[in-house]
C-alpha positions in Angstrom: 88.4 53.6 -128.6 92.1 53.6 -128.6 94.3 50.8 -127.4 95.1 52.6 -124.1 91.3 52.9 -123.3 90.6 49.3 -124.3 93.3 48.1 -121.9 91.9 50.3 -119.1 88.5 48.7 -119.6 89.9 45.1 -119.6 91.9 45.9 -116.4 88.9 47.3 -114.6 86.8 44.3 -115.7 89.4 41.8 -114.3 89.7 43.6 -111.0 86.0 43.8 -110.5 85.5 40.2 -111.4 88.2 39.1 -108.9 86.8 41.2 -106.2 83.3 39.7 -106.8 84.7 36.2 -106.7 86.6 36.9 -103.5 83.5 38.4 -101.9 81.3 35.4 -102.9 84.0 32.9 -101.6 84.3 34.8 -98.3 80.6 35.4 -97.5 78.6 33.0 -99.6 80.5 29.7 -99.7 79.6 27.2 -96.9 82.5 26.2 -94.6 84.2 22.8 -95.0 82.5 19.9 -93.3 83.7 19.1 -89.8 86.1 16.1 -89.4 87.1 15.9 -93.1 90.2 14.4 -91.7 91.9 13.2 -95.0 93.2 10.1 -93.3 94.2 11.8 -90.1 92.7 10.3 -86.8 92.8 11.5 -83.2 95.5 9.6 -81.3 93.0 7.9 -79.2 91.6 6.2 -82.3 95.0 4.8 -83.4 94.7 1.2 -84.3 90.9 1.3 -84.1 90.4 1.0 -87.8 92.1 -1.4 -90.3 93.9 -0.4 -93.5 90.5 -0.2 -95.3 89.0 2.1 -92.8 86.8 -0.6 -91.2 86.6 -1.8 -87.7 88.3 -5.2 -87.7 87.2 -8.4 -85.8 84.2 -10.5 -85.4 81.3 -10.1 -83.1 82.2 -11.2 -79.5 81.2 -14.8 -78.7 80.6 -15.2 -74.9 80.0 -19.0 -75.0 83.7 -20.0 -74.4 84.1 -17.7 -71.4 80.6 -18.9 -70.0 81.8 -22.5 -70.3 84.9 -21.8 -68.4 83.0 -19.8 -65.7 79.9 -21.9 -64.9 81.5 -25.0 -63.5 83.9 -23.0 -61.4 81.3 -20.9 -59.6 79.5 -22.4 -56.6 76.3 -21.8 -54.6 77.0 -21.0 -51.0 74.3 -21.2 -48.2 75.0 -20.5 -44.6 73.3 -21.0 -41.1 73.6 -18.3 -38.7 72.9 -19.0 -35.0 72.3 -22.2 -33.1 68.5 -22.0 -33.2 67.8 -20.7 -29.7 66.7 -17.1 -29.2 66.9 -15.5 -25.7 65.2 -12.6 -24.1 68.6 -10.7 -23.9 68.6 -7.3 -25.4 71.4 -6.5 -27.9 74.4 -4.6 -26.5 73.2 -1.3 -27.7 69.8 -1.8 -26.2 70.5 -3.5 -22.9 68.4 -3.3 -19.8 69.4 -0.3 -17.6 69.6 -2.8 -14.7 71.9 -5.3 -16.5 75.1 -3.7 -15.4 74.2 -4.2 -11.8 72.4 -7.5 -11.8 73.9 -9.2 -14.9 71.9 -10.4 -17.9 71.3 -13.9 -16.5 69.4 -12.5 -13.5 66.3 -11.8 -15.5 66.5 -15.2 -17.4 66.8 -17.1 -14.1 64.1 -15.0 -12.4 61.5 -15.4 -15.2 62.5 -19.1 -15.9 65.0 -18.7 -18.8 64.4 -17.9 -22.5 60.7 -17.9 -23.5 61.1 -18.3 -27.2 62.8 -20.4 -29.9 63.5 -19.4 -33.5 64.6 -21.1 -36.7 68.2 -20.3 -37.4 68.8 -17.5 -40.0 69.9 -18.6 -43.5 71.8 -16.6 -46.0 72.8 -17.3 -49.7 75.6 -16.3 -52.0 78.2 -17.4 -54.5 81.8 -18.3 -54.6 84.7 -19.0 -57.0 86.8 -22.0 -57.0 90.5 -21.0 -57.4 92.2 -24.3 -57.1 91.6 -27.9 -58.1 91.7 -29.1 -54.5 88.8 -27.0 -53.2 89.9 -23.5 -52.2 87.0 -21.0 -52.8 87.0 -17.2 -52.8 83.8 -15.4 -51.7 82.7 -12.2 -49.8 83.2 -11.8 -46.1 79.5 -10.6 -45.8 78.4 -13.9 -47.4 79.9 -16.1 -44.6 80.1 -13.6 -41.7 78.8 -15.0 -38.4 78.0 -18.4 -40.0 77.9 -21.4 -37.8 77.7 -23.7 -40.8 78.8 -23.2 -44.5 77.5 -25.4 -47.2 78.7 -25.4 -50.8 76.8 -26.8 -53.8 78.7 -27.2 -57.1 77.2 -26.6 -60.6 76.8 -30.5 -60.9 74.6 -30.6 -57.7 77.2 -32.1 -55.4 77.2 -30.8 -52.0 79.9 -30.2 -49.4 80.5 -28.7 -46.0 83.1 -25.9 -46.1 85.7 -24.8 -43.6 86.5 -21.1 -43.2 90.2 -20.5 -43.7 90.2 -16.8 -43.3 88.4 -13.5 -43.7 89.2 -9.9 -44.2 86.3 -7.3 -43.5 88.6 -4.4 -44.7 88.2 -5.8 -48.3 85.1 -8.0 -47.8 86.8 -11.1 -48.9 86.9 -14.6 -47.4 88.6 -17.9 -48.2 86.8 -21.2 -47.5 87.7 -24.8 -48.5 85.9 -28.0 -49.3 87.6 -31.5 -49.3 87.6 -32.4 -52.9 90.1 -33.0 -55.9 90.1 -32.4 -59.5 87.6 -29.6 -59.4 87.3 -27.0 -62.2 88.7 -23.6 -61.3 89.3 -20.2 -62.8 92.5 -18.6 -63.7 93.4 -15.2 -62.3 93.6 -12.4 -64.9 95.0 -8.9 -64.4 92.7 -6.3 -63.3 95.2 -3.5 -64.1 94.6 -4.4 -67.7 90.8 -4.1 -67.4 89.6 -1.2 -69.6 86.6 1.0 -69.5 84.2 -0.2 -72.3 85.4 -3.9 -72.5 82.9 -6.8 -72.3 82.7 -8.7 -69.0 80.4 -11.5 -67.6 79.0 -11.9 -64.2 78.5 -15.5 -63.1 76.6 -16.5 -59.9 73.4 -17.7 -58.2 71.2 -14.7 -57.8 67.8 -15.0 -56.1 68.5 -18.7 -55.4 68.4 -19.5 -59.0 70.7 -22.0 -60.8 74.0 -20.8 -62.2 73.2 -17.5 -64.1 75.5 -15.6 -66.6 75.0 -12.0 -67.5 77.0 -9.8 -69.7 77.9 -6.0 -69.6 80.7 -3.7 -70.0 83.1 -2.1 -67.6 81.6 1.3 -67.0 84.2 2.7 -64.6 87.1 1.8 -62.4 88.4 2.7 -58.9 85.0 3.4 -57.4 84.5 3.9 -53.7 81.2 3.2 -52.0 82.1 3.5 -48.3 80.8 0.0 -47.7 83.7 -1.6 -46.0 84.3 1.2 -43.6 81.3 -0.1 -41.7 83.3 -3.2 -40.8 86.9 -1.9 -40.7 88.9 1.0 -39.6 91.2 0.6 -42.6 89.0 -0.3 -45.5 90.2 -1.1 -49.0 87.9 -0.1 -51.9 88.6 0.3 -55.5 85.7 -1.4 -57.2 85.3 -2.2 -60.9 81.8 -0.9 -62.0 79.9 -2.7 -64.7 76.3 -2.8 -66.0 76.3 -6.7 -66.0 73.0 -7.4 -64.1 73.5 -9.0 -60.7 71.0 -9.4 -57.7 71.0 -10.7 -54.2 72.9 -14.0 -54.2 75.5 -12.9 -56.8 77.8 -11.7 -54.0 81.1 -13.6 -54.1 80.5 -14.7 -57.7 82.8 -14.2 -60.5 83.5 -11.3 -62.9 85.4 -12.7 -65.9 86.6 -11.4 -69.2 85.8 -12.7 -72.6 88.8 -15.1 -72.5 87.4 -16.7 -69.2 89.9 -15.2 -66.8 88.8 -14.0 -63.3 89.1 -10.2 -63.2 86.9 -9.6 -60.1 84.8 -10.9 -57.3 81.2 -9.4 -57.4 80.5 -7.6 -54.2 77.7 -5.1 -54.4 75.0 -3.3 -56.4 73.9 0.3 -56.5 70.2 0.2 -56.1 67.4 2.4 -54.4 65.3 -0.8 -54.1 67.6 -3.6 -53.2 67.2 -5.1 -56.7 69.4 -4.6 -59.6 69.1 -1.0 -61.0 71.8 -0.7 -63.5 75.3 -1.0 -61.9 77.2 -3.6 -60.1 80.6 -3.6 -58.4 83.5 -6.1 -58.1 86.7 -6.3 -56.1 89.6 -6.3 -58.6 91.3 -9.7 -58.9 94.8 -8.1 -58.2 93.5 -7.2 -54.7 91.8 -10.6 -54.3 95.2 -12.5 -55.1 97.1 -10.6 -52.5 94.4 -10.8 -49.7 93.7 -14.5 -50.3 97.5 -15.5 -50.5 98.0 -13.6 -47.2 95.1 -15.4 -45.5 96.4 -18.8 -46.8 100.1 -18.2 -45.9 100.0 -16.1 -42.7 96.3 -16.4 -41.4 96.0 -12.7 -41.6 96.3 -10.0 -44.1 99.8 -8.2 -44.4 98.5 -4.7 -45.0 101.1 -2.1 -46.0 100.7 1.6 -45.3 102.3 4.6 -47.0 102.0 6.7 -43.7 100.2 9.6 -45.2 96.7 11.1 -45.1 95.4 12.5 -48.4 92.5 14.5 -49.8 89.7 12.1 -50.7 88.1 12.3 -54.2 84.7 13.1 -52.7 86.0 16.2 -50.7 83.6 19.1 -51.2 84.6 21.8 -53.7 85.0 24.4 -51.0 87.6 22.4 -49.3 89.4 21.8 -52.5 89.3 25.5 -53.2 90.9 26.3 -49.9 93.7 23.9 -50.7 94.1 25.1 -54.2 93.7 21.7 -55.4 94.7 21.0 -58.9 92.8 18.4 -60.9 94.7 15.8 -62.7 97.9 16.1 -60.8 97.4 13.1 -58.6 96.5 12.5 -55.0 97.1 15.5 -52.7 99.2 14.7 -49.5 97.5 16.3 -46.6 99.9 15.1 -43.9 102.9 12.7 -43.4 103.1 10.5 -40.3 106.4 11.0 -38.4 107.1 7.2 -38.1 105.4 6.3 -41.5 107.0 4.9 -44.6 107.0 8.3 -46.3 108.5 10.2 -43.4 112.1 9.7 -44.7 111.5 10.3 -48.4 111.2 14.1 -48.5 107.5 14.0 -49.5 105.6 16.9 -47.9 102.3 18.2 -47.3 101.0 19.8 -50.5 102.8 17.3 -52.9 100.8 15.2 -55.3 101.5 11.5 -55.6 101.2 10.7 -59.3 102.4 7.2 -59.9 102.9 4.0 -57.8 105.6 1.8 -59.4 105.1 3.5 -62.7 101.2 3.1 -62.6 99.4 6.5 -62.8 97.0 7.3 -60.0 94.6 10.2 -60.1 92.7 9.6 -56.8 92.9 7.8 -53.5 91.0 4.7 -54.6 93.5 4.1 -57.4 96.4 4.6 -54.9 94.9 2.2 -52.4 94.4 -0.4 -55.1 98.1 -0.2 -56.1 99.5 -0.3 -52.5 97.1 -3.1 -51.6 99.1 -5.5 -53.7 102.1 -5.2 -51.4 103.1 -6.2 -47.9 105.2 -4.6 -45.2 108.9 -4.6 -46.0 108.3 -4.4 -49.8 110.0 -1.6 -51.7 108.0 0.6 -54.2 108.8 3.6 -56.4 106.6 6.7 -55.8 106.5 9.6 -58.2 105.3 12.9 -56.8 104.8 16.4 -58.1 106.0 19.5 -56.3 105.2 22.8 -58.1 105.8 22.1 -61.8 108.4 19.4 -61.4 108.0 15.6 -60.9 110.3 13.7 -58.5 110.9 10.0 -57.9 111.6 8.3 -54.6 111.8 4.7 -53.2 110.2 3.8 -50.0 109.9 0.6 -47.9 106.3 0.0 -46.8 105.5 -0.4 -43.1 102.8 -2.2 -41.3 100.1 -0.5 -39.1 102.3 -0.4 -36.0 105.1 1.5 -38.0 107.5 -1.4 -38.5 108.6 -3.5 -41.4 107.8 -6.9 -39.9 105.4 -9.5 -41.3 102.5 -9.7 -38.8 102.1 -13.5 -38.0 99.6 -12.9 -35.2 96.1 -12.9 -36.4 94.5 -12.1 -33.1 95.1 -8.4 -33.2 93.2 -8.2 -36.4 90.3 -10.1 -34.9 89.9 -7.7 -31.9 88.3 -5.1 -34.1 89.9 -1.9 -32.6 92.1 0.9 -33.6 95.0 1.5 -31.2 97.6 4.1 -30.5 100.2 4.6 -27.9 99.3 6.7 -24.9 100.9 10.2 -25.2 103.7 10.7 -22.7 102.1 13.9 -21.4 98.8 12.1 -20.9 100.6 9.2 -19.1 102.2 11.7 -16.6 98.8 13.4 -16.1 97.2 9.9 -15.4 100.3 8.9 -13.2 101.0 5.8 -15.2 104.1 4.6 -17.0 102.4 4.3 -20.3 99.7 2.4 -22.1 97.8 1.7 -25.3 94.6 3.6 -26.1 91.6 2.0 -27.8 90.6 4.8 -29.9 87.8 3.1 -31.8 86.0 -0.2 -31.6 84.4 -1.9 -34.6 83.3 -5.3 -35.5 85.4 -8.0 -33.7 86.1 -10.0 -30.6 86.1 -6.9 -28.3 82.6 -5.8 -29.5 81.2 -9.4 -29.4 82.6 -10.5 -25.9 83.1 -7.3 -23.8 81.5 -3.9 -22.9 84.7 -2.0 -23.5 84.1 1.4 -24.9 86.1 3.9 -27.0 88.9 5.7 -25.0 89.8 2.6 -22.8 93.6 2.7 -21.9 95.2 -0.7 -21.8 98.0 -1.0 -19.1 98.5 -4.6 -19.1 97.9 -7.6 -21.5 97.9 -11.0 -19.7 99.7 -9.3 -16.8 102.4 -7.8 -19.0 102.7 -4.0 -19.0 102.4 -2.4 -22.5 103.2 1.1 -23.8 103.6 0.4 -27.5 101.6 -1.3 -30.3 104.5 -3.9 -30.7 104.5 -4.7 -27.0 100.7 -5.0 -27.2 101.0 -7.6 -30.0 103.8 -9.4 -28.5 101.9 -9.9 -25.3 98.9 -11.3 -27.2 101.1 -13.7 -29.2 102.3 -15.4 -26.0 98.8 -16.4 -25.1 96.9 -17.1 -28.4 93.7 -18.7 -26.8 92.8 -16.2 -24.0 93.7 -12.6 -23.5 93.0 -10.5 -20.3 93.1 -6.6 -20.8 93.6 -4.4 -17.7 93.3 -0.7 -17.8 91.2 2.4 -16.9 89.0 5.0 -18.4 90.3 8.6 -18.1 88.2 10.4 -15.6 86.9 7.3 -13.9 88.2 5.5 -10.9 89.2 2.0 -10.7 90.9 -0.7 -12.9 88.7 -2.5 -15.4 89.4 -6.0 -16.7 88.2 -7.5 -20.0 88.7 -11.1 -20.7 88.4 -12.5 -24.3 88.3 -16.0 -25.6 90.1 -16.4 -29.0 87.9 -18.6 -31.2 89.9 -20.4 -33.8 
């Protein structure tokens, strides 16, 4: 074999060997293991590991937070009713003859009430927020109570006075006469993160002070609970898996540094007992509501003046609106006299941020706005098409003005109001009026038989045609109010007197 032939054989062997190795590498070798990151971590893990690749820190100790929380959480018991039960039917089940004869007719005829009953009693929790005895609890804990009793962790007992309550947020402020009390410091619920440890402190099932631990499992939850009591509910619950039961309502949700981050309000349960999830009102909402009740006697609720697509809207409706997930809160309509009307925001825009805080659903947006009062200026970011815009708005109150509402009576009435349309006023041959569009829990429902659709013409003898005139007329006589008006389609003028209980 000459040199040329030898070189040819060597070349063929080399090519064959290289091809064989390539084929093996391509078809036989196993792929590299997943997540061989060579020191590179996803951005969400940044700072999670220390320089040695270990998770830093010591196991969490709940004892210091528990020691701070236990003496500042109280047991609340209430008495509902005076102890006498009559034979009267409730309003929604009245005798068909009562409108003609009056409810007292049957009592007088048959010799008055035939039964007596023991007053109802309820139990819950509360959180001391000042050394001189101010206590936060749930509205549903003290609602309709004729007597409120507070027991401290050291067994001392007190009679409490109701300072104010807000059914829209299910919060109430009560006070006992004492000094030097242990109290909890407010935290910042905006800083609460999903996955962090929290403790629930309260008096479940009439037990002594009980502390349970869990993690924050979700934020900005809406349950639809407060809409049973209010036409303008505020819900943006912190969801946790800390065990709570009946009696925990009004108790504290605290972080591991002992700060108050929420007021325990509800549980999700098919049985009435704890089944895995509990819900707390964020402390940033609590601070605003409680300060308003203390300073003004009523909550200064601010409104954006829009309607928006709720997060639980059916997929079919979202499809019709071409809703884009992750953009923000879809604006459905902008009220003509609302805070947003002069900003340029339109139907179809997405509100993406409130004062720089990202909002992805209506609950998050409501939580941010709930921290402000009428007249406050906020920055709103909104998306139109592919571009984000920024505008500044001045928030308004429910009646469409920037004024602080100092008259708490209108909130106690429990009614949604709107001015009578000019065309309707002409049709009814009246100058104007205020329509009671919906009656909820409040003085009107408790003391009268007024029904939805009633048109108020006069308040205490003063003609009213706007919400501001309506409120101004009430403010002139804070102890007794007389409504005069009519029902469309029915003859006659109806009068409804209401006594304002302090």
